[in-house]
N, C-alpha and C positions, 0 to 999 in steps of 0.2 A: 208791503213792508210797513211796520209800525214804528213810529217815532214817539218817544215819551213826551216830547215837547208839545205834542198836540193837546195834552191835558192842560198845560200852562196857557196855551193859546185860548182854550175854552174859558179858563178863569179870567184871562184878559178881556175877552169879549163881554163877560158879565160884570166887569168892574163898573162901579157907579160913576167914577170920575176918569173914565178911560181916555187915554191920549193915543195919538198915532203911534204905532209900534214899529221899531226898527229891529230886524233880525240880523245879527252879526255872525259872521263865520267865514272860514276860508272858502275858496272856490271849490266846487265839486263836492261839498258836504251835504247837498240836498235842500238848499234854501227854497228854490223855485218849486220843487215837488211839495215841500211842506206847506207852503202858502196856498198852493192850488188845492191840496188835499183838505186843508183847513176850510177853505171856501166851500168845497164840495160837501163836507160833512155838516157844517154849521150855519150855512146861509142859503137862501133861495137863489140868490144871484151872486156871481163873481165877475168883477170887471178887472181884467188882467192887462196891464200896460207894461211893456218892456221898452225902456228908453234906449236900449242898445240898437234897435232896428226900426224905430218908429219916429220918423222925422216930423210928422204932423204933431204928435204930442210933445216932442221936444220944443217945437215952436210955441205951442200953447203956454208952456211954463216959462219960456224965455220972455214973454211979453210983459206980464205984471202979475201981482198976487191977488187979483180980483177972484175970490173963491167962487162966487156965483157964475162968473164966466167960465172958470175952469171946470166946474161941475157940469155946466151945459155942454162944454166940449167933450167931456168924458161920456156923456149920454149919446152924443152924436157918434163918437168913436165906437161905442158899444153897439150902436144900431138900434137901441130901444131905450125907453125911459126906465129908471129904477128908483126905488125908495130907499132912504137911508137905513131904515130899521131892519131891512132884510138883505142888505147888499154889502159885500166885502170888496173894497178897492185895494188892488195889489199894484204897487209901484216897484217893478223889478229893475235891476241894474241902475238904481237911482243915482249912483255916483257919476253916471254919464251926463246928467243934467243937474248941476249944483243947485239951480233955482228950484227944482222939484223937491230937493231936500229941505231947502229954506221954506218952501210953501207949507210944509207940515206944521210949522208954527201957526200959520193963519188958519189951517184946518182945525187945529186945536182950539183956537180962540173964537173963530167965527162959525165953525160948522162941526162941533164936537159930536154931533149925532152920527157922523159917518165913521164907520170902522175902516181904518186904513192900516195896511201892513206894507212896509217897505223893506227891501233888501238890496244889497249891492256888493259885488266882488270888489276887493281892495278898498272898501268903504273907509277903513281905518286910515289908509294912506291918503285918500281923497280929502279927509278932514284936515289934513295938514297943509293943504294947498289953497288957502284963502277962502274956503267955503264958509258961508254964514250959517253956522249950525244952530238949529232950534233948541238951544239949551233950556232945559226945564219944561219943554213942550212935547216931549216924546218919551215913550217907555222903551225898554230894551229887553231882548232875549238873545242868548247866545246859542248857536247851533254848532255842534261838533260832529265828528264821525260817529257812527253807531257805537254805543258802548256795549259792554258784554251782555247786559240784559236785553238790549235791543237785538243783538246778534242771536241770542237764544230765541227770541220771539220770531225773528226772520227764519230761523231753523225749524220752526214749528214746535218749540219746546215751551209752550205757555205754562204748563203745569210746573216745570222746573223754576220758572220765574216766580210763580205764586209761592212755591216752597221757599225760595230764597228770600222773598219779601216777608214771609211769615216769622222768620227768626227762630224757627224750630231746628236748632242745630243738631239735635240728636238725629232727626230725620235727614237733615242736610248731609251729615256725615255718612249716612247709609247710602246716599247717592253721589258721594264725592267722586267716584270713578267716572261717572257720566259727565259731571260738571267739568272735571279735569280734561277729559277727552275733547270736549267742545272748546275748552280754553286753549288747548294746543292748536286747534284749528283756527281759533280767533287770532292767536299770535301770528299765524301765517296770512290769513285772509284780511285781518284788520276790520275797520269799520267804514271804509269809504263806500258809499252806497253802490256804485257801479261794480266794485269788486265783490261785495256781498251778494248782489243780485246774480252775478255770473256764477258764484259758488253754489248758490241755492238752486239755480236753474240747470246747471250743467255738471256740477260736482267735478269740474275740471280745474285742478290747481294750476295747470299750465296757462289756461286762459286768464285765471285770476292774476297770475304774475305778469302776464302781458299787459293787462289793464293797469296794474300798479306801475309798471315801467313807463307806460304812456302818461300816467298822471305825473310822475316825477319829471318827465320831459316837458310836460305842459307847464308845470310850475317854473322850471328853469327858463322856458321861453317867456314866461310872464316877467321874469326879472329884466330881460332885455327890453320888453315892450313898455313897462310901467315905471321902473326904478330910474333914478337919476343916472345918466350914463357913466359918470365917474365912480358910482357906488356899485355898479353891477358886478365887477370882478370880485369885490369883497363879499357881497351877498352870496355869490356862488361858492366862494371859499368857505364861508361859515356853514352854509347848507351842506356842502359835501363833507365837512369835517365831523358832523354830528355822530355818525356811527363810531368813528374812531375816538371821539371825545367820551362817548358813553362806554366804550370798551375798556377804558382805564379803570383802575381799581376804585378810585374815589369819584369818578365821573365829573369832577370839577372842570369847567370850561377853561382851557388854557390858550391864551392868545398865541403863545410861542409855538403851539402845535400847528397853527395855520401857516406860518412861515417864520423863519429865523429872524428874531428881532422885532416881531410884530408887537404893537402896543395897543392899549385899549382905545385910545382916541381915534385910531385908524379904522376901527371896526364897530364902534358904538352905533353909528348910523345904519350900518348893514344889519346889525342885530335888531335894532328898533324897527326897521322896515319889515323884517320877517315876522316880528311880533305883531305889528299893525295888520299884516295880511292874515294873521291867524295860523301861520305855518309852523310856528314853534311855540313851546311853553317854556317859561323861565322859572326855575326854582332858586330862591335866594337864601344865602346862608344867614343864620341868626347866631348871635354871640351867646345868648342865654334864652331860656324858655319863659320870658316874661310876657305879661299882657299889656298892650297888644303886641303881637310878634313884630309888627312893622317897626316898632320903636327900637328893636334890637337887631335890625337888619344891617348886614355888612354889604355895602354897595359894590365892593370890589370883587366879591366871590359869588359865583352862581353856577348852576348847571343848566343845560339846554336840552330839551326833549323835542322830538318831532310831534306833529299833530296826530299821528296814527301809527300804531305798532306794526301794522301790515306794511306800511310804506318803509318803516325802518328795516323790517325783515327783507323787503325787496332791495333796499339800498345796500344791505349787507349780503345780498345773494344767498339767503338761507334756502337750502334745497328742500323740495317737498318730502324727500325721503326722511328728513329729520322728524317729521310728524310720526313716523312709524317707530322711532327709536325711543318710545316712552317719554322719559323726562328730559331727553337731550335738548329739545328746543328751548326749555326753560333756562338752561345754563349757557346757551349760545351768547356770544359777546360777553362772557363772564357775568351773565345775569342781566345784561343791558336791556334785553327784551322784557324781562320781568319788571324791572324798575320803570321802564317806559310805560308798560301796561298800567301799573299802579298810578303813575303820574297822571295819565290821561283819564283814568277812572275818577280820580280826585277832582280834576279840573271839570269834568262833565257834571260832577255833583256840586259844583259851585265852590270848591275849596281852594284857597290860595296855596301855592306851593312854597314851602320853606324846608330847609334841612339844617342840621346842626353839625358842626365840626369844631373840635377844640383848637385853640390857637396854636398848640404844638402839633396839630394834625394827628394826634394819637387818640383815636376814637371818633366815630361819626354815627349819627342817626339819620337814616335815609329821608324821612319826612317828619315834620313837626306840624301838627294840625291844631288850629285854633277853633274852639267851639264857643258857644255863648258864654260859658262860665269857666272853662278850663283849657289847658294845653295838653295835647296827647302826642307823645312820641311814637313813631311807627318805624319798625325795622323790617326790611324786605329781604326775604331769602328765596333764592331761585328754586331750591330743591327741598327735600325733607330734612332740613338742617335745624336741629333743636338748640343750637348754640346762639346766644344773644348777648355776648359779653359787653359790647359797646352800649347796648340798650340798658343792660342791668346797671352798668356804671353810671350812666346818665340819670337813671331813675333814682339811684342812691344819692348822687351828688346834689340833685335839685329837689329831692323829696316829692317826686311825682306820684299822684294818686292813681293814674291810669296809664297803661302802656300796652301797645299792640305789636305783636310780631305776626307778620303775614307770610305764609309759606305754603308748601305743598302738603303740610300736615293737616290733620283734621282739627276742628274746633275743640279747644280745651282751655279751661280756666286754671291758672296757677295763682300762687299767693301774691305775686307782684305784677303779673301781666296776663294777657289773654292771647292765645294763638288763634288766628283767624285764617281760614283758607284763602288763598289768593283771589279766587273767584268771588268771594263774599266780602272783601275788604271794605269797599266803599259803602256797601249796604249795611254792614255792621256799624259803621261810624254814624249812621243816621240816628241811632239811639241817643246820641249826644246833642241832637237838635242844632244843626248848623244854622 
């Protein structure tokens, strides 16, 4: 299985002023595999320490921050000596030992020659619990479920990926049927590594769904284990409501849909907990498309997406037979799966999520993307729908130079907008240099 983040890890390795690296991401997105694979490909030696089940190393870091002593202990644990220039040190489940996280500061200052990659489940939550975080002394990378291109690579479609990256849309249009067929499967399978592996190895969608259901149960169990007891029921309510919230016409998150009379202050901590865990993505409403978008953000209005389209399909009990019904899967949940797909593709590309809706709720643009020099509105259509009335009105009102409609239709340029196939949406936006 190929992860595109491996390229960024290689760039990090070669940085002149490299700092210890923290890989952030939800549980089960493949952080451990990625770190080990990086070590295997790019270093002669890899020293892997998991603080989840290694009491000796937990004690080593609890004692003090003497880096020479810690390195000596790592060599003893490894069973042989190693040199900094050809060794990757991996600290996994680092949230289990807060002082190991703090120690990254001292590695940065006193032993910068060592390449250190750390990762930890619920790391975002752990940082809110009194941990002394090494601010300014670490680099970050975010890992998400496999995106569509990674799914293509896992499916053995390397040439389709190359074509997508080439930007030759005349040729891409010629193969749109193949891209779309694989996109239907991606809507069902999603990008959780275990689910993708099961699909590739067995082609058994029943097994894929079983894995997805187990993952959903696993996350729910995490709520009880790690979240504040009084917040757990509200976390579960928010988590369970996401398919229903996305099935609404405007997809805006409504507290009243959780229970009658529910208010924001009752559920803000629950939503933040899910964000910190990497289990959800939040798209915030903007009042106008000014630069920077964050200046025009409405804090009271937002949408919530899950981390993975396959898990959303599993939560909504989308049946495998839907894959055989051509474009039916794209219109399930009134297009919720399609908007979820575009949202997670944008997030994986490093793009902040914003949307626009008028104050009178008459007219909405699904995503508003900020580039280095401009703002680009994007409307998402689940099927081959060539109408874009809200987008056209938005472009006219604010005098936008660029606009994108992404749908099942082929790539085509019009006088005021560009139609981009769903499977190519995030790749197309790269021409604007985020």
